[in-house]
C-alpha positions in Angstrom: 0.9 11.9 26.7 -0.7 8.4 26.4 1.7 7.3 23.7 4.8 8.8 25.8 3.9 6.4 28.7 3.1 3.4 26.3 6.7 3.7 24.8 8.3 4.4 28.3 6.3 1.3 29.6 8.3 -0.6 27.0 11.1 -3.0 28.6 14.6 -2.4 27.8 14.8 -4.9 24.7 11.9 -3.9 22.9 12.9 -0.3 23.4 16.0 -1.1 21.9 14.4 -2.9 19.2 12.4 -0.1 18.1 15.6 2.5 18.0 17.8 -0.4 16.7 15.3 -0.4 13.8 15.7 3.2 13.1 19.5 3.0 13.7 19.5 0.7 10.6 17.3 3.1 8.3 19.8 6.0 9.3 23.0 3.9 9.1 22.2 2.7 5.6 21.4 5.9 4.7 24.6 7.6 5.8 26.7 4.5 4.6 25.0 4.9 1.0 25.9 8.6 1.3 29.5 7.8 2.1 30.5 5.4 -0.4 29.2 7.8 -3.0 32.0 10.5 -1.8 34.4 7.5 -1.6 34.6 7.0 2.2 34.4 4.1 4.7 31.1 3.0 6.3 30.4 3.7 9.9 32.6 2.3 12.9 31.0 0.6 15.4 31.6 3.3 17.7 30.1 5.6 15.4 27.2 3.5 15.3 26.8 3.4 19.0 27.2 7.4 18.8 24.5 7.6 16.1 22.3 5.0 18.6 22.5 7.7 21.5 21.7 10.6 18.9 18.7 8.9 17.7 17.5 7.8 21.3 17.7 11.5 22.6 16.2 12.8 19.5 13.2 11.1 19.8 12.8 12.6 23.5 13.0 16.4 22.0 10.9 15.4 18.9 8.1 14.2 21.5 8.3 16.5 24.0 7.8 19.3 20.9 4.8 18.1 19.8 4.0 17.8 23.8 4.8 21.2 24.0 2.4 22.4 21.1 -0.4 20.4 22.3 -0.1 21.4 25.6 0.3 25.3 25.0 -2.9 24.9 22.6 -5.0 23.3 25.3 -3.7 25.6 27.8 -4.9 28.9 25.8 -8.0 27.6 24.6 -8.9 26.5 28.0 -7.8 29.9 29.8 -9.9 31.4 27.0 -13.0 29.9 28.2 -12.2 30.6 32.3 -14.5 30.8 34.4 -16.8 28.7 33.2 -19.3 28.5 36.0 -21.9 31.6 35.5 -21.0 34.4 38.2 -18.2 32.5 39.1 -15.1 34.6 39.6 -11.8 33.8 37.8 -9.1 32.5 40.2 -5.7 33.8 40.4 -4.1 30.9 39.1 -7.0 31.1 36.6 -5.9 34.5 35.4 -2.2 33.4 35.5 -3.0 30.8 33.3 -4.5 32.8 30.4 -1.4 35.7 31.0 1.0 33.2 30.7 0.3 30.2 28.6 4.0 29.3 27.9 5.1 28.9 31.4 2.2 26.9 32.2 2.2 24.5 29.7 5.6 24.2 30.0 5.6 23.6 33.5 3.0 21.0 32.5 5.2 19.3 29.7 8.1 19.2 32.5 6.2 17.8 35.2 5.0 15.1 33.1 8.4 14.3 31.7 9.6 14.0 35.3 7.0 11.8 36.1 7.6 10.0 33.0 11.3 9.4 33.9 9.9 8.2 37.7 7.9 5.7 35.7 10.7 4.0 34.1 12.5 3.4 37.0 10.0 0.6 37.6 10.0 -0.8 34.3 12.4 -3.8 33.7 15.9 -2.9 32.2 15.1 0.8 32.2 15.9 3.8 34.5 15.0 7.0 34.9 17.8 9.7 33.7 18.1 13.4 34.7 19.3 14.4 31.2 15.9 12.8 29.5 14.4 15.3 31.8 16.5 18.1 30.4 16.2 16.7 26.8 12.0 16.5 27.4 12.0 20.1 28.8 14.2 21.4 25.8 11.8 19.9 23.5 8.7 21.1 25.3 10.3 24.6 25.4 10.7 24.9 21.8 7.4 23.5 21.0 5.9 26.1 23.5 7.9 28.9 21.7 7.2 27.8 18.6 3.8 27.6 19.0 3.1 31.3 20.8 5.3 32.6 17.4 2.9 31.1 15.1 -0.3 32.1 16.9 1.3 36.1 17.5 2.1 35.8 13.2 -1.5 34.7 12.4 -3.1 36.9 15.0 -1.2 40.0 13.2 -3.9 41.9 11.2 -3.4 42.0 7.5 -1.5 44.5 5.9 -3.5 47.2 4.2 -2.6 47.1 0.6 -0.1 49.3 -0.8 1.9 49.2 -4.0 1.7 45.5 -5.6 4.8 46.2 -7.0 7.0 47.3 -4.3 5.1 46.1 -1.4 5.4 49.8 0.4 3.6 51.2 3.1 -0.1 52.0 2.0 -0.7 55.5 1.3 -3.1 57.6 3.4 -6.4 58.0 2.2 -7.0 61.2 -0.1 -8.7 63.8 1.1 -11.1 64.9 -2.4 -11.8 68.8 -1.0 -8.2 69.2 -1.8 -8.1 67.8 -5.2 -9.2 69.1 -8.2 -11.7 66.1 -8.6 -12.8 67.0 -5.3 -13.3 70.7 -6.0 -15.1 69.9 -9.6 -17.3 67.9 -7.9 -18.1 70.5 -5.2 -17.1 68.7 -2.3 -15.4 70.8 0.6 -13.5 70.4 3.8 -15.9 70.9 6.6 -13.0 70.1 9.2 
């Protein structure tokens, strides 16, 4: 959140210089690729469009990261609640524990809104509703990605089955009904 705040506190000129540096790198790569296939370089209109895409992609990427970090914080802190000995869990705490995704998304979206309001007071900058939507989308992707990763990671490891075809494991043999079990004197007592 601090990094997002510091980037939002940059004046319009500082912000344009930072995204312009990224634009030059991307434009150089695109021009080189275009020349290898015999096409002309990027026009001024294409450069302006690419600059907008880079600036908006930065919003999404920053909030994907924020969404991941926020949902992780909610999951970890909800697992520890209630912290006080003998304290009963609050309704909010119970809701956060059972629904970490929406809680994290609301936190990240609220921060996106406050960040855009903050930009109104920065010289040369403005708060844009489309940026809040992009930030919210990025947070949503980050939260969903984290929860999907956590779900996959928490699944129990499959029991070993056939190593060649990875088929489902066979049921454990009942030795009382096999020849070897009968030779060993194993009887079925069930």
